[in-house]
N, C-alpha and C positions, 0 to 999 in steps of 0.2 A: 747656440744650444740649449742656453740658458732661457732663451725666447719661448723655445718648443717646449721646454717643461712647464714654464710659464703657462703658455696656452693650453697644455694637456690638463694641468690642475683647476685651470679656469674652466675649462670644457665641462670637466668632471662636477665640479662645484654647481655649474650652471642645469646639467642635468641632473644631480642630485635634487636641486631647488625646483627645477620643473616638475618632478616626479612627486615629490611630496606635497606640491601646491595643488596638483590636477588629482591626485589620488586621495578619494575623502570617501567616509564610510556612509551608506545611505541611512536617512534618519526618517523615523517612522512618527506619524503624528496621526491622531483620530478627532473628531469631534466628541463632547463626552455629552450626553444629553441630561436633562434634568432627571428624569427617572433612574438614571446612573448613579447622579450626585445623592440622590435622596436614599438610595439602597446603601450608599457607601455610608453614609451619616449615621445611618440606621444601626449599621453594624458596629459603627464604632462606639465601644463605651462610654458610659458618662465617668465624670472625673472622680463622681463619690463612690462607683464602683470600684474603680482602680485602686484608690485609697482604701478601701475597707479590704480588699484583697491584698493589698501591701499588710494592712496589719495582722490578717489572717496569715500570711505564709512567716511572718516575723514570729507569731506565737507559735507556730508548728516547729519552727527552726528552734526555738527557745526550749519545746518541750522534747525535743530530741538530743538537747546537751548543749547548743550552741550558746554561747553567754549572750546576754541582752545586748552589749555593745556592738559583738561581731555581727548579730541577726539583724540589728538595725543599719549596720555599713553594708553589708552585704544586699539588704533589701532595697536601700537606697539607692544601690547601684544597678539597678536591674531597671531594663526599659518596660514600656507598659505592655507591648506585645509579649515579651519573656516573663511578666507578673502573671498575665493569662494563660500562659503555656503551662507555666508551674502550678497556678492553681487549678487548673483541669487535670494534671497528672502528678499532684504530688504524692497520691496513696501510691500510685505505681512505681515511680522512681527509686531504684535501688540504691542503697546507702552504702556504698563500699562495696558492693556487687563486682565479681570479676577480679578481686586481688588475688584469689588463688591461682587462678589461670595464668596472670602476670608472673606471678612468684614462681613458677612452675617453668613457664617460658624462660626466664632469667635463669634460674638452675640448669638448664638444659643447654643454654646458651655458653655457661660456664664450663658443664663437663666437657662439650664439643669443643670448646678452645682447650682444655686442659690435655684432652685426648690430642688434639693437632700439635701440642707443644707451645701454643702462641703464650700461655700462663702457666703459673704454677700455685693453682688456689687449693686444690685437693691432694695432700702427700699420698694418697691412696690409688691415683690414678696413675698410671705410667703412660707417658707420651709417645704414639707410635712413631715408630721409625720411616 
Protein backbone atom coordinates (compact mmCIF):
# COMPACT_ATOMS: atom_id res chain seq x y z
CA UNK A 1 0.00 0.00 0.00
CA UNK A 2 2.78 2.37 0.93
CA UNK A 3 4.73 1.36 -2.17
CA UNK A 4 1.76 2.24 -4.44
CA UNK A 5 1.47 5.66 -2.84
CA UNK A 6 5.21 6.28 -3.36
CA UNK A 7 4.89 5.30 -7.04
CA UNK A 8 1.89 7.62 -7.46
CA UNK A 9 3.77 10.55 -5.98
CA UNK A 10 6.96 9.85 -7.92
CA UNK A 11 4.97 9.38 -11.13
CA UNK A 12 3.18 12.66 -10.56
CA UNK A 13 6.46 14.42 -9.87
CA UNK A 14 8.01 12.92 -13.03
CA UNK A 15 5.01 14.08 -15.07
CA UNK A 16 5.30 17.61 -13.68
CA UNK A 17 9.05 17.64 -14.37
CA UNK A 18 8.50 16.51 -17.97
CA UNK A 19 5.79 19.05 -18.60
CA UNK A 20 7.79 21.94 -17.21
CA UNK A 21 10.93 21.07 -19.15
CA UNK A 22 9.22 20.45 -22.48
CA UNK A 23 6.86 23.40 -22.38
CA UNK A 24 8.64 26.63 -23.18
CA UNK A 25 7.63 29.98 -24.55
CA UNK A 26 8.70 30.82 -28.07
CA UNK A 27 11.55 33.28 -28.37
CA UNK A 28 11.75 35.98 -30.99
CA UNK A 29 14.90 37.38 -32.48
CA UNK A 30 15.86 39.39 -35.48
CA UNK A 31 18.90 40.96 -37.01
CA UNK A 32 19.33 44.68 -36.46
CA UNK A 33 20.66 46.56 -39.42
CA UNK A 34 23.15 49.38 -39.32
CA UNK A 35 20.54 51.91 -40.46
CA UNK A 36 18.26 50.93 -37.56
CA UNK A 37 21.09 51.41 -35.08
CA UNK A 38 21.99 54.80 -36.55
CA UNK A 39 18.35 55.94 -36.37
CA UNK A 40 18.08 54.70 -32.81
CA UNK A 41 21.19 56.56 -31.67
CA UNK A 42 20.03 59.74 -33.40
CA UNK A 43 16.72 59.57 -31.53
CA UNK A 44 18.49 59.25 -28.20
CA UNK A 45 19.05 62.66 -26.62
CA UNK A 46 22.49 63.93 -25.83
CA UNK A 47 23.53 63.85 -22.19
CA UNK A 48 23.79 67.65 -22.12
CA UNK A 49 20.17 68.14 -23.18
CA UNK A 50 18.94 65.83 -20.43
CA UNK A 51 20.91 67.83 -17.87
CA UNK A 52 19.45 71.08 -19.18
CA UNK A 53 15.96 69.57 -19.15
CA UNK A 54 16.43 68.39 -15.56
CA UNK A 55 17.51 71.89 -14.49
CA UNK A 56 14.55 73.44 -16.31
CA UNK A 57 12.07 71.02 -14.69
CA UNK A 58 13.59 71.73 -11.27
CA UNK A 59 13.22 75.47 -11.82
CA UNK A 60 9.60 74.99 -12.93
CA UNK A 61 8.86 73.00 -9.77
CA UNK A 62 10.47 75.70 -7.65
CA UNK A 63 8.42 78.38 -9.45
CA UNK A 64 5.27 76.42 -8.60
CA UNK A 65 6.04 76.39 -4.88
CA UNK A 66 8.11 73.23 -4.34
CA UNK A 67 11.10 73.75 -2.08
CA UNK A 68 14.55 73.61 -3.68
CA UNK A 69 15.61 70.43 -1.86
CA UNK A 70 12.34 68.62 -2.67
CA UNK A 71 12.53 69.67 -6.32
CA UNK A 72 16.12 68.45 -6.59
CA UNK A 73 15.18 65.13 -4.99
CA UNK A 74 12.18 64.64 -7.26
CA UNK A 75 14.06 65.50 -10.45
CA UNK A 76 17.02 63.30 -9.55
CA UNK A 77 14.72 60.31 -9.10
CA UNK A 78 13.34 60.62 -12.65
CA UNK A 79 14.63 58.48 -15.50
CA UNK A 80 15.79 60.11 -18.73
CA UNK A 81 12.61 59.14 -20.59
CA UNK A 82 10.46 60.56 -17.78
CA UNK A 83 12.44 63.81 -17.94
CA UNK A 84 11.77 64.06 -21.68
CA UNK A 85 8.05 63.39 -21.23
CA UNK A 86 7.68 65.94 -18.46
CA UNK A 87 9.72 68.51 -20.37
CA UNK A 88 7.42 68.13 -23.38
CA UNK A 89 4.15 68.21 -21.42
CA UNK A 90 4.77 70.27 -18.25
CA UNK A 91 2.52 73.14 -19.31
CA UNK A 92 -0.40 70.81 -19.97
CA UNK A 93 -0.04 68.67 -16.86
CA UNK A 94 -2.73 69.32 -14.26
CA UNK A 95 -1.64 70.34 -10.80
CA UNK A 96 -4.19 68.79 -8.46
CA UNK A 97 -6.89 68.51 -11.10
CA UNK A 98 -9.56 65.93 -10.43
CA UNK A 99 -9.55 66.37 -6.66
CA UNK A 100 -13.14 67.65 -6.72
CA UNK A 101 -14.36 64.50 -8.44
CA UNK A 102 -12.52 62.35 -5.94
CA UNK A 103 -14.09 64.20 -3.00
CA UNK A 104 -17.58 63.86 -4.48
CA UNK A 105 -17.01 60.13 -4.99
CA UNK A 106 -15.86 59.65 -1.38
CA UNK A 107 -18.84 61.64 -0.08
CA UNK A 108 -21.20 59.55 -2.21
CA UNK A 109 -19.69 56.30 -0.89
CA UNK A 110 -20.06 57.51 2.69
CA UNK A 111 -23.70 58.50 2.12
CA UNK A 112 -24.47 55.10 0.57
CA UNK A 113 -22.83 53.25 3.44
CA UNK A 114 -24.84 55.40 5.88
CA UNK A 115 -28.06 54.62 4.02
CA UNK A 116 -27.37 50.88 4.10
CA UNK A 117 -26.56 51.02 7.82
CA UNK A 118 -22.93 49.98 7.53
CA UNK A 119 -21.69 53.25 9.03
CA UNK A 120 -23.12 56.06 11.13
CA UNK A 121 -21.13 59.08 9.96
CA UNK A 122 -23.93 61.55 9.20
CA UNK A 123 -26.49 61.86 12.04
CA UNK A 124 -29.16 63.29 9.71
CA UNK A 125 -29.23 60.16 7.51
CA UNK A 126 -31.48 57.35 8.72
CA UNK A 127 -30.48 53.86 7.56
CA UNK A 128 -32.94 51.92 5.43
CA UNK A 129 -34.55 48.91 7.09
